[in-house]
One Martini backbone bead per residue (centre of mass of N, CA, C, O) as a GRO file, in nm:
protein
  209
    1MET     BB    1   1.591  -0.054   1.064
    2HIS     BB    2   1.608  -0.325   0.887
    3PRO     BB    3   1.477  -0.530   0.693
    4PRO     BB    4   1.437  -0.834   0.630
    5LYS     BB    5   1.588  -1.063   0.459
    6ALA     BB    6   1.559  -1.197   0.168
    7ASP     BB    7   1.498  -1.488  -0.035
    8VAL     BB    8   1.749  -1.460  -0.285
    9THR     BB    9   1.780  -1.626  -0.581
   10ALA     BB   10   1.833  -1.705  -0.901
   11LYS     BB   11   1.549  -1.858  -0.927
   12THR     BB   12   1.394  -1.599  -0.751
   13ASN     BB   13   1.454  -1.339  -0.913
   14PRO     BB   14   1.277  -1.038  -0.921
   15PHE     BB   15   1.479  -0.853  -1.102
   16ARG     BB   16   1.401  -0.972  -1.385
   17LYS     BB   17   1.148  -0.757  -1.404
   18ALA     BB   18   1.312  -0.533  -1.482
   19GLN     BB   19   1.247  -0.201  -1.625
   20PHE     BB   20   1.258   0.051  -1.829
   21LEU     BB   21   1.108   0.384  -1.802
   22VAL     BB   22   1.297   0.649  -1.715
   23SER     BB   23   1.449   0.968  -1.781
   24ALA     BB   24   1.564   1.219  -1.551
   25ASN     BB   25   1.627   1.578  -1.516
   26ARG     BB   26   1.392   1.593  -1.304
   27LEU     BB   27   1.188   1.535  -1.039
   28ASP     BB   28   0.911   1.583  -1.202
   29GLN     BB   29   0.987   1.315  -1.394
   30LEU     BB   30   0.912   1.130  -1.189
   31PRO     BB   31   0.755   0.926  -1.030
   32ALA     BB   32   0.559   0.891  -0.798
   33ASP     BB   33   0.592   0.949  -0.440
   34SER     BB   34   0.567   0.615  -0.409
   35GLY     BB   35   0.642   0.354  -0.232
   36ALA     BB   36   0.958   0.204  -0.351
   37GLU     BB   37   1.315   0.289  -0.331
   38VAL     BB   38   1.639   0.221  -0.488
   39ALA     BB   39   1.957   0.363  -0.489
   40PHE     BB   40   2.231   0.417  -0.717
   41ALA     BB   41   2.572   0.494  -0.633
   42GLY     BB   42   2.867   0.640  -0.801
   43ARG     BB   43   3.126   0.623  -0.966
   44SER     BB   44   3.172   0.605  -1.309
   45ASN     BB   45   3.416   0.362  -1.247
   46ALA     BB   46   3.280   0.140  -1.026
   47GLY     BB   47   3.034  -0.048  -1.149
   48LYS     BB   48   2.725   0.022  -1.134
   49SER     BB   49   2.586  -0.101  -1.384
   50SER     BB   50   2.695  -0.388  -1.341
   51ALA     BB   51   2.560  -0.432  -1.068
   52LEU     BB   52   2.268  -0.394  -1.156
   53ASN     BB   53   2.269  -0.615  -1.373
   54ALA     BB   54   2.346  -0.851  -1.187
   55ILE     BB   55   2.109  -0.835  -0.988
   56CYS     BB   56   1.899  -0.861  -1.247
   57ASP     BB   57   2.002  -1.053  -1.471
   58GLN     BB   58   2.079  -0.804  -1.689
   59GLN     BB   59   2.302  -0.701  -1.912
   60GLY     BB   60   2.130  -0.426  -2.047
   61LEU     BB   61   1.965  -0.248  -1.852
   62ALA     BB   62   2.189   0.004  -1.790
   63ARG     BB   63   2.269   0.108  -2.082
   64THR     BB   64   2.116   0.382  -2.102
   65SER     BB   65   2.343   0.542  -1.933
   66LYS     BB   66   2.549   0.535  -2.204
   67THR     BB   67   2.391   0.714  -2.368
   68PRO     BB   68   2.339   0.981  -2.528
   69GLY     BB   69   2.181   1.199  -2.280
   70ARG     BB   70   2.185   0.973  -2.016
   71THR     BB   71   2.442   0.989  -1.823
   72GLN     BB   72   2.283   1.240  -1.637
   73LEU     BB   73   2.049   1.051  -1.530
   74LEU     BB   74   1.756   0.932  -1.394
   75ASN     BB   75   1.711   0.586  -1.380
   76VAL     BB   76   1.412   0.389  -1.413
   77PHE     BB   77   1.323   0.059  -1.248
   78PRO     BB   78   1.085  -0.143  -1.244
   79VAL     BB   79   0.976  -0.435  -1.035
   80GLY     BB   80   0.698  -0.508  -1.193
   81ASP     BB   81   0.614  -0.296  -0.985
   82PRO     BB   82   0.566   0.044  -0.992
   83ALA     BB   83   0.616   0.062  -0.661
   84ARG     BB   84   0.897  -0.081  -0.749
   85ARG     BB   85   1.227   0.072  -0.745
   86LEU     BB   86   1.502   0.154  -0.945
   87VAL     BB   87   1.781   0.397  -0.914
   88ASP     BB   88   2.001   0.552  -1.142
   89LEU     BB   89   2.247   0.748  -1.073
   90PRO     BB   90   2.463   0.968  -1.141
   91GLY     BB   91   2.780   0.973  -1.197
   92TYR     BB   92   3.043   1.063  -1.016
   93GLY     BB   93   3.307   1.246  -1.177
   94TYR     BB   94   3.205   1.422  -1.420
   95ALA     BB   95   3.443   1.621  -1.597
   96LYS     BB   96   3.317   1.662  -1.915
   97VAL     BB   97   3.133   1.882  -1.800
   98PRO     BB   98   2.984   2.148  -1.735
   99GLU     BB   99   2.951   2.330  -1.453
  100ALA     BB  100   2.644   2.374  -1.472
  101MET     BB  101   2.578   2.069  -1.479
  102ARG     BB  102   2.705   1.986  -1.214
  103LEU     BB  103   2.529   2.171  -1.040
  104HIS     BB  104   2.260   2.055  -1.121
  105TRP     BB  105   2.315   1.758  -1.026
  106ARG     BB  106   2.377   1.820  -0.738
  107GLY     BB  107   2.092   1.932  -0.677
  108VAL     BB  108   1.923   1.688  -0.762
  109ILE     BB  109   2.049   1.475  -0.575
  110ASP     BB  110   2.011   1.621  -0.310
  111SER     BB  111   1.700   1.644  -0.329
  112TYR     BB  112   1.639   1.348  -0.358
  113LEU     BB  113   1.770   1.246  -0.089
  114ARG     BB  114   1.605   1.443   0.102
  115ASN     BB  115   1.283   1.421  -0.035
  116ARG     BB  116   1.239   1.120  -0.099
  117ALA     BB  117   1.002   0.920   0.044
  118SER     BB  118   1.052   0.635  -0.121
  119LEU     BB  119   1.333   0.618  -0.005
  120LYS     BB  120   1.493   0.328   0.149
  121GLY     BB  121   1.780   0.320  -0.011
  122LEU     BB  122   2.147   0.307  -0.045
  123VAL     BB  123   2.370   0.220  -0.306
  124LEU     BB  124   2.720   0.211  -0.270
  125VAL     BB  125   2.966   0.232  -0.520
  126MET     BB  126   3.293   0.072  -0.487
  127ASP     BB  127   3.611   0.034  -0.542
  128ALA     BB  128   3.805  -0.191  -0.371
  129ARG     BB  129   4.083  -0.036  -0.453
  130HIS     BB  130   3.907   0.265  -0.402
  131PRO     BB  131   3.794   0.352  -0.123
  132LEU     BB  132   3.669   0.624   0.027
  133LYS     BB  133   3.619   0.872  -0.110
  134GLU     BB  134   3.512   1.181  -0.071
  135PHE     BB  135   3.220   1.135  -0.186
  136ASP     BB  136   3.158   0.880  -0.033
  137CYS     BB  137   3.166   1.014   0.246
  138HIS     BB  138   2.944   1.218   0.195
  139MET     BB  139   2.720   1.010   0.145
  140LEU     BB  140   2.741   0.873   0.423
  141GLU     BB  141   2.693   1.123   0.595
  142PHE     BB  142   2.417   1.182   0.483
  143GLY     BB  143   2.282   0.918   0.559
  144ALA     BB  144   2.325   0.952   0.863
  145ALA     BB  145   2.178   1.234   0.893
  146SER     BB  146   1.895   1.124   0.740
  147GLY     BB  147   1.842   0.802   0.791
  148ARG     BB  148   1.959   0.644   0.564
  149ALA     BB  149   2.002   0.366   0.417
  150CYS     BB  150   2.335   0.199   0.377
  151HIS     BB  151   2.509   0.023   0.107
  152CYS     BB  152   2.820  -0.131   0.028
  153LEU     BB  153   2.986  -0.193  -0.279
  154LEU     BB  154   3.280  -0.380  -0.334
  155THR     BB  155   3.404  -0.376  -0.623
  156LYS     BB  156   3.616  -0.581  -0.793
  157ALA     BB  157   3.708  -0.828  -0.602
  158ASP     BB  158   3.859  -1.008  -0.821
  159LYS     BB  159   4.127  -0.815  -0.807
  160LEU     BB  160   4.151  -0.961  -0.537
  161SER     BB  161   4.243  -1.122  -0.292
  162ARG     BB  162   4.108  -1.265  -0.030
  163SER     BB  163   4.281  -1.117   0.184
  164GLU     BB  164   4.251  -0.834   0.063
  165GLY     BB  165   3.944  -0.819   0.078
  166LEU     BB  166   3.914  -0.857   0.387
  167ARG     BB  167   4.085  -0.613   0.466
  168THR     BB  168   3.918  -0.401   0.321
  169LEU     BB  169   3.649  -0.451   0.461
  170ALA     BB  170   3.747  -0.399   0.750
  171ALA     BB  171   3.844  -0.106   0.699
  172VAL     BB  172   3.578   0.015   0.604
  173ARG     BB  173   3.410  -0.052   0.854
  174LYS     BB  174   3.587   0.105   1.051
  175ASP     BB  175   3.568   0.387   0.916
  176MET     BB  176   3.253   0.412   0.911
  177ALA     BB  177   3.198   0.404   1.221
  178ALA     BB  178   3.280   0.716   1.266
  179PHE     BB  179   3.036   0.844   1.040
  180ALA     BB  180   2.856   0.554   0.957
  181PRO     BB  181   2.725   0.325   1.163
  182GLN     BB  182   2.471   0.214   0.974
  183ALA     BB  183   2.649   0.114   0.770
  184THR     BB  184   2.717  -0.116   0.509
  185ALA     BB  185   2.926  -0.403   0.388
  186GLN     BB  186   3.063  -0.553   0.078
  187LEU     BB  187   3.160  -0.783  -0.135
  188PHE     BB  188   3.197  -0.743  -0.506
  189SER     BB  189   3.118  -0.924  -0.827
  190SER     BB  190   3.006  -0.933  -1.143
  191HIS     BB  191   3.199  -1.145  -1.272
  192ALA     BB  192   3.211  -1.362  -1.009
  193LYS     BB  193   2.943  -1.330  -0.820
  194THR     BB  194   3.011  -1.177  -0.574
  195GLY     BB  195   2.750  -1.111  -0.347
  196LEU     BB  196   2.467  -1.134  -0.486
  197ASP     BB  197   2.267  -1.252  -0.277
  198GLU     BB  198   2.312  -1.036  -0.063
  199ALA     BB  199   2.225  -0.790  -0.232
  200ARG     BB  200   1.945  -0.885  -0.315
  201ALA     BB  201   1.827  -0.924  -0.032
  202LEU     BB  202   1.852  -0.634   0.067
  203VAL     BB  203   1.691  -0.490  -0.158
  204ALA     BB  204   1.434  -0.659  -0.128
  205GLY     BB  205   1.380  -0.567   0.163
  206TRP     BB  206   1.343  -0.265   0.105
  207LEU     BB  207   1.104  -0.334  -0.118
  208GLU     BB  208   0.926  -0.573  -0.029
  209LEU     BB  209   0.943  -0.851  -0.219
   0.00000   0.00000   0.00000
């Protein structure tokens, strides 16, 4: 059961208070496991950082994940209150790193998702033109099995016509119902601001802002 959606508009956007805190290579480098966190996950080219920046109305907030040495880290952003946090997970599909590093991050992300008590929900970012790839489905199946709330942002929706976007959204919802019935989905565009208020309200509800 999801918390009631908060009334979050551009004028009252609490995510403007988000600030970068730390990049973690291991779970023991994260803040204390208390309060509430919402994690953002997605393929490295799905627009995850852009979505996080748009929700927070801060153009460069997630830029730290693009700098050398931080691209494969868990980046933590408290939202005003240290007990309310956004966590930018490493983009999956990073093929240019050694196999040992991929295995390390697979283990870190798996352990984080399974064991992090403060994790209230997962925002799964997918390119609306290429949704529900293999790893996306694995993440949704994991969310369903573990009871984690999961919401999908179908990003780059401005690249589709309105009718194409609506057909894609309906198809994704239908497919998810078979293996992740509790997951939700929406169209989203960081560029065109499509779906911003809906996404902000849902994340704010999870964090009880």
